[in-house]
MARBA-3410 file (N, C-alpha, C, O; in Angstrom, 1 decimal):
218
66.0,193.1,-27.7,67.3,192.5,-27.7,68.3,193.5,-28.1,69.5,193.5,-27.6 ~ 68.0,194.4,-29.0,68.9,195.4,-29.5,69.3,196.3,-28.4,70.5,196.7,-28.3 ~ 68.3,196.8,-27.6,68.6,197.7,-26.5,69.4,197.0,-25.4,70.3,197.6,-24.8 ~ 69.1,195.7,-25.2,69.9,195.0,-24.2,71.3,194.8,-24.6,72.2,195.0,-23.8 ~ 71.6,194.5,-25.8,72.9,194.4,-26.3,73.7,195.7,-26.2,74.8,195.8,-25.9
73.0,196.8,-26.6,73.6,198.1,-26.5,73.9,198.5,-25.1,75.0,199.1,-24.8 ~ 73.1,198.1,-24.1,73.3,198.4,-22.7,74.5,197.6,-22.2,75.4,198.1,-21.5 ~ 74.6,196.3,-22.6,75.8,195.5,-22.3,77.1,196.1,-22.8,78.1,196.2,-22.1 ~ 77.1,196.5,-24.1,78.3,197.1,-24.7,78.6,198.4,-24.0,79.8,198.8,-23.8 ~ 77.6,199.2,-23.6,77.9,200.5,-22.9,78.5,200.2,-21.5,79.5,200.9,-21.2
78.0,199.2,-20.8,78.6,198.9,-19.5,80.1,198.4,-19.7,80.9,198.7,-18.9 ~ 80.2,197.6,-20.8,81.6,197.1,-21.1,82.6,198.3,-21.3,83.7,198.3,-20.7 ~ 82.2,199.3,-22.1,83.0,200.4,-22.3,83.3,201.2,-21.0,84.4,201.6,-20.8 ~ 82.3,201.3,-20.1,82.5,201.9,-18.9,83.5,201.2,-18.0,84.4,201.9,-17.4 ~ 83.5,199.9,-18.0,84.4,199.2,-17.2,85.9,199.3,-17.7,86.8,199.6,-17.0
86.0,199.1,-19.0,87.3,199.1,-19.7,88.0,200.5,-19.5,89.1,200.6,-19.1 ~ 87.3,201.5,-19.9,87.9,202.9,-19.9,88.2,203.3,-18.5,89.3,203.9,-18.2 ~ 87.3,203.1,-17.5,87.5,203.6,-16.2,88.6,202.8,-15.4,89.4,203.3,-14.8 ~ 88.5,201.5,-15.6,89.5,200.6,-14.9,90.9,200.9,-15.5,91.9,200.9,-14.8 ~ 91.0,201.1,-16.8,92.3,201.4,-17.5,92.8,202.8,-17.0,94.0,202.9,-16.7
91.9,203.7,-16.8,92.3,205.0,-16.3,92.8,204.9,-14.9,93.8,205.5,-14.5 ~ 92.1,204.2,-14.1,92.5,204.0,-12.7,93.8,203.3,-12.6,94.7,203.8,-11.8 ~ 94.0,202.3,-13.4,95.3,201.6,-13.3,96.4,202.4,-13.8,97.5,202.4,-13.3 ~ 96.2,203.2,-14.9,97.2,204.1,-15.4,97.6,205.2,-14.3,98.8,205.4,-14.2 ~ 96.7,205.7,-13.6,97.0,206.7,-12.6,97.6,206.1,-11.4,98.6,206.6,-10.8
97.1,204.9,-11.0,97.7,204.2,-9.9,99.2,203.8,-10.2,100.0,203.8,-9.3 ~ 99.5,203.4,-11.4,100.8,203.0,-11.8,101.8,204.2,-11.7,103.0,204.0,-11.7 ~ 101.3,205.4,-11.7,102.1,206.6,-11.7,102.4,207.0,-10.2,103.0,208.1,-10.0 ~ 102.0,206.1,-9.3,102.2,206.3,-7.8,101.4,207.5,-7.3,101.9,208.2,-6.4 ~ 100.3,207.7,-7.8,99.4,208.8,-7.3,98.7,208.4,-6.0,98.7,207.2,-5.7
98.2,209.3,-5.3,97.5,209.1,-4.1,96.1,208.5,-4.4,95.6,208.6,-5.5 ~ 95.5,208.0,-3.3,94.2,207.4,-3.5,93.2,208.5,-3.9,92.3,208.2,-4.8 ~ 93.3,209.7,-3.3,92.3,210.7,-3.7,92.5,211.1,-5.1,91.5,211.4,-5.8 ~ 93.7,211.2,-5.6,93.9,211.5,-7.0,93.4,210.4,-7.9,92.8,210.7,-9.0 ~ 93.5,209.2,-7.5,93.0,208.1,-8.3,91.5,208.2,-8.4,90.9,208.0,-9.5
90.9,208.4,-7.3,89.4,208.5,-7.3,88.9,209.7,-8.1,87.9,209.6,-8.8 ~ 89.6,210.8,-8.0,89.2,212.0,-8.8,89.3,211.7,-10.3,88.4,212.0,-11.0 ~ 90.4,211.0,-10.6,90.5,210.7,-12.1,89.4,209.7,-12.5,88.9,209.8,-13.6 ~ 89.1,208.7,-11.6,88.1,207.8,-11.9,86.7,208.4,-12.1,85.9,208.1,-13.0 ~ 86.4,209.3,-11.2,85.1,210.0,-11.3,85.0,210.9,-12.5,84.0,210.9,-13.2
86.1,211.6,-12.8,86.2,212.4,-14.0,86.0,211.6,-15.2,85.3,212.0,-16.2 ~ 86.6,210.4,-15.2,86.5,209.5,-16.4,85.0,209.0,-16.5,84.5,208.9,-17.6 ~ 84.4,208.7,-15.4,83.0,208.3,-15.4,82.1,209.4,-16.1,81.3,209.1,-17.0 ~ 82.2,210.6,-15.5,81.4,211.7,-16.0,81.6,212.0,-17.5,80.7,212.1,-18.3 ~ 82.9,212.2,-17.8,83.2,212.6,-19.2,82.9,211.4,-20.1,82.4,211.7,-21.3
83.1,210.2,-19.7,82.8,209.1,-20.6,81.3,208.9,-20.8,80.9,208.6,-21.9 ~ 80.5,209.1,-19.8,79.1,209.0,-19.9,78.5,210.1,-20.8,77.7,209.8,-21.7 ~ 79.0,211.3,-20.6,78.6,212.4,-21.5,79.0,212.2,-22.9,78.2,212.4,-23.9 ~ 80.2,211.7,-23.1,80.7,211.4,-24.5,79.9,210.3,-25.1,79.6,210.4,-26.3 ~ 79.6,209.2,-24.4,78.8,208.2,-24.9,77.4,208.7,-25.3,76.9,208.3,-26.4
76.8,209.5,-24.5,75.5,210.0,-24.7,75.5,210.9,-26.0,74.6,210.8,-26.9 ~ 76.5,211.8,-26.1,76.6,212.7,-27.2,76.8,211.9,-28.5,76.2,212.2,-29.5 ~ 77.7,211.0,-28.5,78.0,210.2,-29.7,76.8,209.4,-30.1,76.5,209.3,-31.3 ~ 76.1,208.8,-29.2,74.9,208.0,-29.5,73.8,208.9,-30.0,73.1,208.5,-31.0 ~ 73.7,210.0,-29.4,72.6,211.0,-29.9,72.9,211.4,-31.3,71.9,211.4,-32.1
74.1,211.8,-31.6,74.4,212.3,-32.9,74.2,211.1,-34.0,73.7,211.4,-35.0 ~ 74.7,209.9,-33.6,74.5,208.8,-34.5,73.1,208.5,-34.8,72.7,208.3,-35.9 ~ 72.3,208.4,-33.7,70.9,208.0,-33.9,70.1,209.1,-34.5,69.1,208.9,-35.2 ~ 70.4,210.4,-34.2,69.7,211.5,-34.8,70.0,211.5,-36.3,69.1,211.9,-37.1 ~ 71.2,211.2,-36.7,71.5,211.1,-38.2,70.6,210.0,-38.8,70.1,210.2,-39.9
70.4,208.9,-38.1,69.6,207.9,-38.6,68.1,208.4,-38.7,67.4,208.1,-39.7 ~ 67.7,209.1,-37.7,66.3,209.6,-37.7,66.1,210.6,-38.8,65.1,210.7,-39.5 ~ 67.1,211.5,-39.1,67.0,212.4,-40.2,66.9,211.7,-41.5,66.2,212.1,-42.4 ~ 67.7,210.6,-41.7,67.7,209.8,-42.9,66.3,209.2,-43.1,65.7,209.2,-44.2 ~ 65.7,208.7,-42.0,64.4,208.1,-42.1,63.4,209.1,-42.4,62.5,208.8,-43.2
63.5,210.3,-41.8,62.5,211.4,-42.1,62.6,211.8,-43.6,61.5,212.0,-44.3 ~ 63.8,211.9,-44.1,64.0,212.3,-45.5,63.4,211.2,-46.5,62.8,211.5,-47.5 ~ 63.6,209.9,-46.1,63.1,208.8,-46.9,61.6,208.8,-46.9,61.0,208.5,-48.0 ~ 61.0,209.1,-45.8,59.5,209.1,-45.7,58.9,210.3,-46.5,57.9,210.1,-47.1 ~ 59.6,211.4,-46.5,59.1,212.6,-47.3,59.2,212.3,-48.7,58.3,212.6,-49.5
60.3,211.6,-49.2,60.4,211.2,-50.6,59.4,210.2,-51.0,58.8,210.3,-52.0 ~ 59.2,209.3,-50.1,58.1,208.2,-50.4,56.8,208.8,-50.5,55.9,208.5,-51.3 ~ 56.5,209.8,-49.6,55.2,210.5,-49.6,55.0,211.2,-50.9,53.9,211.2,-51.5 ~ 56.0,211.9,-51.4,55.9,212.6,-52.7,55.7,211.6,-53.9,54.8,211.8,-54.7 ~ 56.4,210.5,-53.8,56.2,209.5,-54.9,54.8,208.9,-54.8,54.2,208.6,-55.9
54.3,208.7,-53.7,52.9,208.1,-53.6,51.9,209.1,-54.1,50.9,208.7,-54.7 ~ 52.1,210.4,-54.0,51.2,211.4,-54.5,51.4,211.6,-56.0,50.4,211.8,-56.7 ~ 52.6,211.5,-56.5,52.8,211.8,-57.9,52.5,210.6,-58.8,52.0,210.7,-59.9 ~ 52.8,209.4,-58.3,52.7,208.2,-59.1,52.2,207.0,-58.3,53.0,206.1,-58.0 ~ 51.0,207.0,-57.8,50.5,205.9,-56.9,50.5,204.5,-57.6,50.7,203.5,-57.0
50.3,204.5,-58.9,50.2,203.2,-59.6,51.6,202.5,-59.6,51.7,201.3,-59.4 ~ 52.6,203.3,-59.8,54.0,202.7,-59.8,54.3,202.2,-58.4,55.0,201.2,-58.2 ~ 53.9,202.9,-57.4,54.1,202.6,-56.0,53.4,201.3,-55.7,53.9,200.4,-54.9 ~ 52.2,201.1,-56.2,51.4,199.9,-56.0,52.1,198.7,-56.6,52.2,197.7,-56.0 ~ 52.6,198.9,-57.8,53.4,197.9,-58.5,54.6,197.5,-57.8,55.0,196.3,-57.7
55.3,198.5,-57.2,56.5,198.3,-56.5,56.2,197.5,-55.2,57.0,196.5,-54.9 ~ 55.2,197.8,-54.5,54.8,197.0,-53.3,54.4,195.6,-53.7,54.7,194.7,-52.9 ~ 53.7,195.5,-54.8,53.3,194.1,-55.2,54.5,193.3,-55.5,54.5,192.1,-55.1 ~ 55.5,193.8,-56.2,56.7,193.1,-56.5,57.4,192.7,-55.2,58.1,191.6,-55.2 ~ 57.4,193.5,-54.2,58.0,193.1,-52.9,57.4,191.9,-52.3,58.1,191.0,-51.8
56.0,191.8,-52.4,55.3,190.7,-51.8,55.5,189.4,-52.7,55.5,188.3,-52.1 ~ 55.6,189.6,-54.0,55.9,188.5,-54.8,57.3,187.9,-54.5,57.5,186.7,-54.4 ~ 58.2,188.8,-54.3,59.6,188.4,-53.9,59.6,187.6,-52.6,60.5,186.9,-52.3 ~ 58.6,187.9,-51.7,58.5,187.2,-50.4,57.8,185.9,-50.5,57.6,185.2,-49.5 ~ 57.2,185.6,-51.7,56.6,184.3,-51.8,55.2,184.2,-52.2,54.6,183.1,-52.3
54.5,185.4,-52.2,53.1,185.4,-52.6,52.9,185.3,-54.1,53.7,185.7,-54.9 ~ 51.8,184.6,-54.4,51.4,184.6,-55.9,51.0,186.0,-56.3,50.5,186.8,-55.5 ~ 51.2,186.3,-57.6,51.0,187.6,-58.1,49.6,188.2,-57.8,49.5,189.3,-57.4 ~ 48.5,187.4,-58.1,47.2,188.0,-57.8,47.0,188.3,-56.3,46.5,189.4,-56.0 ~ 47.5,187.4,-55.4,47.3,187.7,-54.0,48.2,188.8,-53.6,47.8,189.7,-52.7
49.4,188.9,-54.1,50.3,190.0,-53.8,49.7,191.3,-54.2,49.8,192.3,-53.4 ~ 49.1,191.4,-55.4,48.5,192.6,-55.8,47.3,193.0,-54.9,47.1,194.2,-54.6 ~ 46.6,192.0,-54.5,45.4,192.3,-53.6,45.9,192.8,-52.2,45.3,193.8,-51.7 ~ 46.9,192.2,-51.7,47.4,192.6,-50.4,48.0,194.0,-50.5,47.7,194.9,-49.6 ~ 48.8,194.3,-51.5,49.4,195.6,-51.7,48.3,196.7,-51.8,48.4,197.8,-51.3
47.2,196.4,-52.6,46.1,197.3,-52.8,45.4,197.6,-51.5,45.1,198.8,-51.2 ~ 45.1,196.6,-50.7,44.4,196.8,-49.5,45.2,197.6,-48.4,44.7,198.4,-47.7 ~ 46.5,197.2,-48.4,47.4,197.9,-47.4,47.6,199.4,-47.8,47.6,200.2,-46.9 ~ 47.7,199.7,-49.1,47.8,201.1,-49.5,46.5,201.8,-49.3,46.6,203.0,-49.0 ~ 45.4,201.2,-49.4,44.1,201.8,-49.1,44.0,202.2,-47.6,43.4,203.2,-47.3
44.6,201.3,-46.8,44.5,201.5,-45.4,45.5,202.6,-44.9,45.1,203.6,-44.3 ~ 46.7,202.5,-45.3,47.8,203.5,-45.0,49.0,203.2,-45.9,49.8,202.4,-45.7 ~ 49.0,204.0,-47.1,50.0,203.7,-48.1,51.4,204.0,-47.6,52.3,203.2,-47.9 ~ 51.5,205.1,-46.9,52.9,205.5,-46.4,53.4,204.5,-45.4,54.6,204.1,-45.5 ~ 52.6,204.1,-44.5,53.0,203.1,-43.5,53.4,201.8,-44.2,54.4,201.1,-43.8
52.6,201.4,-45.2,52.9,200.1,-45.9,54.3,200.2,-46.6,55.1,199.2,-46.5 ~ 54.6,201.3,-47.2,55.8,201.4,-47.9,57.0,201.6,-46.9,58.1,201.1,-47.2 ~ 56.7,202.3,-45.9,57.8,202.5,-44.9,58.2,201.2,-44.3,59.4,201.0,-44.1 ~ 57.2,200.4,-44.0,57.5,199.1,-43.3,58.1,198.1,-44.3,59.2,197.5,-44.0 ~ 57.5,197.9,-45.5,57.9,196.8,-46.4,58.9,197.2,-47.4,59.7,196.4,-47.9
59.0,198.5,-47.7,60.0,198.9,-48.7,61.3,199.5,-48.0,62.4,199.2,-48.4 ~ 61.0,200.4,-47.0,62.1,201.1,-46.4,62.6,200.4,-45.1,63.7,200.7,-44.6 ~ 61.8,199.5,-44.6,62.2,198.8,-43.3,62.1,199.7,-42.1,62.8,199.4,-41.1 ~ 61.2,200.7,-42.1,61.0,201.6,-41.0,59.7,201.2,-40.3,58.7,201.3,-40.9 ~ 59.8,200.9,-39.0,58.7,200.5,-38.2,58.7,201.4,-37.0,59.7,201.9,-36.6
57.6,201.4,-36.3,57.5,202.2,-35.0,58.4,201.6,-34.0,59.0,202.3,-33.2 ~ 58.5,200.2,-34.0,59.3,199.6,-33.0,60.8,199.8,-33.2,61.6,200.0,-32.2 ~ 61.2,199.8,-34.5,62.7,200.0,-34.8,63.1,201.4,-35.2,64.2,201.6,-35.5 ~ 62.2,202.3,-35.1,62.5,203.7,-35.6,63.5,204.3,-34.6,63.5,204.0,-33.4 ~ 64.3,205.2,-35.1,65.4,205.9,-34.3,64.8,206.8,-33.2,63.9,207.6,-33.5
65.3,206.7,-32.0,64.9,207.5,-30.9,66.2,208.1,-30.2,66.7,207.4,-29.3 ~ 66.7,209.2,-30.7,68.0,209.7,-30.3,68.1,210.0,-28.8,69.1,209.6,-28.2 ~ 67.1,210.6,-28.1,67.2,210.9,-26.7,67.2,209.6,-25.9,67.9,209.5,-24.9 ~ 66.4,208.6,-26.3,66.3,207.4,-25.5,67.7,206.7,-25.7,68.2,206.1,-24.7 ~ 68.2,206.7,-26.9,69.5,206.0,-27.1,70.6,206.7,-26.3,71.4,206.0,-25.7
70.6,208.0,-26.3,71.6,208.8,-25.5,71.5,208.5,-24.0,72.5,208.2,-23.4 ~ 70.3,208.5,-23.5,70.1,208.2,-22.1,70.5,206.8,-21.7,71.2,206.6,-20.7 ~ 70.2,205.8,-22.5,70.5,204.4,-22.3,72.0,204.2,-22.3,72.6,203.5,-21.4 ~ 72.7,204.9,-23.2,74.2,204.7,-23.4,74.9,205.3,-22.2,75.8,204.8,-21.6 ~ 74.4,206.5,-21.8,75.0,207.2,-20.6,74.9,206.4,-19.3,75.8,206.3,-18.6
73.7,205.9,-19.1,73.4,205.1,-17.9,74.2,203.8,-17.9,74.8,203.5,-16.8 ~ 74.2,203.1,-19.0,74.9,201.8,-19.0,76.4,202.1,-18.8,77.1,201.3,-18.1 ~ 77.0,203.1,-19.4,78.4,203.4,-19.2,78.7,203.8,-17.8,79.7,203.3,-17.2 ~ 77.8,204.6,-17.2,78.0,205.0,-15.8,78.0,203.8,-14.8,78.8,203.7,-13.9 ~ 77.0,202.9,-15.1,76.9,201.7,-14.2,78.2,200.9,-14.3,78.7,200.4,-13.3
78.7,200.7,-15.6,79.9,199.9,-15.8,81.1,200.6,-15.1,81.9,199.9,-14.5 ~ 81.2,201.9,-15.2,82.3,202.7,-14.7,82.3,202.7,-13.1,83.3,202.8,-12.5 ~ 81.1,202.5,-12.5,81.0,202.5,-11.1,81.7,201.3,-10.5,82.1,201.3,-9.3 ~ 81.7,200.2,-11.2,82.2,198.9,-10.6,83.7,199.1,-10.2,84.0,198.8,-9.1 ~ 84.6,199.5,-11.1,86.0,199.6,-10.7,86.1,200.8,-9.7,87.0,200.7,-8.8
85.3,201.8,-9.7,85.4,202.9,-8.7,85.0,202.4,-7.3,85.6,202.7,-6.3 ~ 84.0,201.5,-7.2,83.6,200.9,-6.0,84.7,200.1,-5.4,85.0,200.1,-4.2 ~ 85.3,199.3,-6.3,86.5,198.5,-5.8,87.6,199.3,-5.3,88.2,199.0,-4.3 ~ 87.8,200.4,-6.0,88.9,201.4,-5.5,88.7,201.9,-4.2,89.6,202.1,-3.4 ~ 87.4,202.2,-3.8,87.1,202.8,-2.5,87.2,201.8,-1.4,87.3,202.3,-0.2
87.1,200.5,-1.6,87.1,199.6,-0.5,88.3,198.7,-0.3,88.4,198.0,0.7 ~ 89.2,198.7,-1.3,90.4,197.8,-1.1,91.6,198.7,-0.7,91.7,199.8,-1.0 ~ 92.6,198.0,0.0,93.8,198.8,0.4,94.6,199.1,-0.9,94.6,198.4,-1.9 ~ 95.4,200.2,-0.7,96.2,200.6,-1.9,97.2,199.5,-2.3,97.6,199.4,-3.4 ~ 97.7,198.7,-1.3,98.6,197.6,-1.6,98.1,196.7,-2.6,98.9,196.2,-3.4
96.8,196.4,-2.6,96.3,195.4,-3.5,95.4,196.0,-4.6,94.7,195.3,-5.3 ~ 95.5,197.3,-4.7,94.6,198.0,-5.6,94.8,197.6,-7.0,93.8,197.3,-7.7 ~ 96.0,197.5,-7.5,96.3,197.2,-8.9,95.8,195.8,-9.2,95.1,195.7,-10.2 ~ 96.1,194.8,-8.4,95.7,193.5,-8.7,94.2,193.3,-8.7,93.6,192.6,-9.5 ~ 93.6,193.9,-7.7,92.1,193.7,-7.5,91.3,194.5,-8.6,90.3,194.0,-9.0
91.8,195.7,-8.9,91.1,196.4,-10.0,91.1,195.6,-11.3,90.1,195.4,-12.0 ~ 92.3,195.1,-11.6,92.5,194.4,-12.9,91.7,193.1,-12.8,91.0,192.7,-13.8 ~ 91.8,192.4,-11.7,91.1,191.1,-11.6,89.6,191.2,-11.7,89.0,190.5,-12.4 ~ 89.1,192.1,-10.8,87.6,192.2,-10.8,87.0,192.8,-12.1,86.0,192.4,-12.5 ~ 87.8,193.7,-12.7,87.3,194.3,-14.0,87.3,193.2,-15.0,86.3,193.2,-15.8
88.3,192.4,-15.1,88.3,191.3,-16.1,87.2,190.3,-15.9,86.6,189.7,-16.8 ~ 86.9,190.0,-14.6,85.7,189.1,-14.3,84.4,189.7,-14.7,83.6,189.1,-15.4 ~ 84.2,191.0,-14.4,83.0,191.7,-14.9,82.9,191.7,-16.4,81.9,191.4,-17.0 ~ 84.0,192.0,-17.1,84.0,192.0,-18.5,83.8,190.7,-19.1,83.1,190.6,-20.2 ~ 84.4,189.6,-18.5,84.1,188.3,-19.0,82.6,187.9,-19.0,82.1,187.3,-19.9
82.0,188.3,-17.9,80.6,188.1,-17.7,79.8,188.8,-18.8,78.9,188.2,-19.4 ~ 80.1,190.1,-19.0,79.4,190.9,-20.0,79.7,190.4,-21.4,78.8,190.4,-22.2 ~ 80.9,190.0,-21.6,81.2,189.4,-22.9,80.4,188.2,-23.2,80.0,188.0,-24.4 ~ 80.2,187.3,-22.2,79.4,186.1,-22.4,78.0,186.5,-22.7,77.3,185.8,-23.5 ~ 77.5,187.5,-22.0,76.1,187.9,-22.2,75.9,188.5,-23.7,75.0,188.1,-24.4
76.9,189.3,-24.1,76.8,189.9,-25.4,76.9,188.8,-26.5,76.1,188.9,-27.5 ~ 77.7,187.8,-26.3,77.8,186.7,-27.2,76.6,185.9,-27.3,76.1,185.5,-28.4 ~ 76.0,185.7,-26.1,74.7,184.9,-26.1,73.6,185.6,-26.8,72.8,185.0,-27.5 ~ 73.5,186.9,-26.5,72.4,187.7,-27.2,72.6,187.7,-28.7,71.6,187.6,-29.5 ~ 73.9,187.8,-29.1,74.1,187.9,-30.6,74.2,186.5,-31.2,74.3,186.4,-32.4
74.0,185.5,-30.4,74.0,184.1,-31.0,75.4,183.6,-31.4,75.5,182.6,-32.1 ~ 76.4,184.2,-30.8,77.8,183.8,-31.1,78.3,182.8,-30.1,77.6,182.6,-29.1 ~ 79.5,182.3,-30.3,80.1,181.4,-29.4,80.5,182.1,-28.1,81.2,183.1,-28.1 ~ 80.0,181.6,-26.9,80.2,182.4,-25.7,81.7,182.4,-25.3,82.2,183.4,-24.8 ~ 82.3,181.2,-25.4,83.8,181.2,-25.0,84.6,182.2,-25.8,85.4,182.9,-25.3
84.3,182.2,-27.1,85.1,183.2,-28.0,84.7,184.6,-27.6,85.6,185.5,-27.6 ~ 83.5,184.9,-27.3,83.1,186.2,-26.9,83.8,186.6,-25.6,84.3,187.8,-25.5 ~ 83.9,185.7,-24.6,84.6,186.0,-23.4,86.1,186.3,-23.6,86.7,187.2,-23.1 ~ 86.7,185.4,-24.4,88.1,185.5,-24.6,88.5,186.8,-25.4,89.4,187.5,-25.1 ~ 87.6,187.1,-26.4,87.8,188.3,-27.2,87.8,189.6,-26.3,88.6,190.5,-26.4
86.8,189.7,-25.4,86.6,190.8,-24.6,87.7,190.9,-23.5,88.3,192.0,-23.3 ~ 88.0,189.8,-22.9,89.1,189.9,-21.8,90.4,190.1,-22.4,91.2,190.8,-21.8 ~ 90.7,189.6,-23.6,92.1,189.8,-24.2,92.3,191.3,-24.5,93.3,191.9,-24.1 ~ 91.3,191.9,-25.2,91.5,193.3,-25.6,91.4,194.3,-24.4,92.0,195.3,-24.4 ~ 90.6,193.9,-23.4,90.5,194.7,-22.2,91.8,194.6,-21.4,92.3,195.7,-20.9
92.3,193.4,-21.3,93.6,193.3,-20.6,94.7,194.1,-21.3,95.6,194.7,-20.7 ~ 94.7,194.1,-22.6,95.7,194.8,-23.4,95.5,196.3,-23.1,96.6,197.0,-23.0 ~ 94.3,196.8,-23.1,94.1,198.2,-22.8,94.6,198.6,-21.4,95.2,199.6,-21.2 ~ 94.3,197.8,-20.4,94.7,198.0,-19.0,96.2,198.0,-18.9,96.8,198.8,-18.3 ~ 96.8,197.0,-19.6,98.3,196.9,-19.6,99.0,198.1,-20.2,100.0,198.6,-19.7
98.4,198.6,-21.3,99.0,199.7,-22.0,99.0,201.0,-21.2,100.0,201.7,-21.0 ~ 97.8,201.2,-20.5,97.7,202.4,-19.7,98.6,202.3,-18.4,99.1,203.3,-18.0 ~ 98.7,201.1,-17.9,99.5,200.9,-16.7,101.0,201.2,-17.1,101.7,201.8,-16.3 ~ 101.4,200.7,-18.2,102.8,201.0,-18.7,103.1,202.5,-18.8,104.1,203.0,-18.4 ~ 102.1,203.1,-19.5,102.3,204.6,-19.7,102.3,205.3,-18.4,103.1,206.2,-18.2
101.5,204.9,-17.4,101.5,205.6,-16.1,102.8,205.4,-15.4,103.3,206.3,-14.7 ~ 103.3,204.2,-15.4,104.6,203.9,-14.8,105.8,204.6,-15.4,106.7,205.0,-14.7 ~ 105.7,204.8,-16.7,106.8,205.5,-17.4,106.8,207.0,-17.2,107.9,207.6,-17.0 ~ 105.7,207.6,-17.2,105.6,209.0,-17.1,105.2,209.6,-15.7,105.2,210.8,-15.5 ~ 104.8,208.6,-14.8,104.4,209.1,-13.5,105.5,209.5,-12.6,106.7,209.1,-12.9
105.2,210.2,-11.5,106.2,210.5,-10.5,105.6,210.2,-9.1,104.4,210.3,-9.0 ~ 106.4,210.0,-8.2,106.0,209.8,-6.8,105.6,211.1,-6.2,106.4,212.0,-6.2 ~ 104.4,211.2,-5.7,103.9,212.5,-5.2,104.3,212.6,-3.7,104.0,213.7,-3.1
END
């Protein structure tokens, strides 16, 4: 679910940034070829930026996890009794009786002490551990897919209706994705849709105004 939500948000960013860029350039009375070049450039640069940002963020998380595991490994070597007591207290806090908690902690530490502490003390598991390259690739792909939607609309609609159709279709796509993101997160779907469409419309409107103010007829 976490990866699905990240993919939805990445696609959302791709639609918002690319459609806003296209609308801003179109409002400056640019030609269709110029609009498409700007849109493609926005797709490529945005996907790379998303990948780089996600990689740096997740790699930082991975470094933190690695440092925590090294520290935990040293503590297990230097003072295993205290670590056993610590793990026992964790299980007591989760509802086990003290004798049973001590027995569980002892058996788990005998099986794999570092894994037990990583999972139950640090919250690090194989499933949830940081994967920087996977996160970067997923973010880049989802952004690119989202950015392709307004670009495809740009290539098939007449220039006369470009502005209205880009804005309209992008907001429809965004409303759909906003509803999915809200559903995944367990939030109110209507509020999720309204929140996404409002701020996206604001971004598109702002770039359009800037394009019309500073653009020139080519």
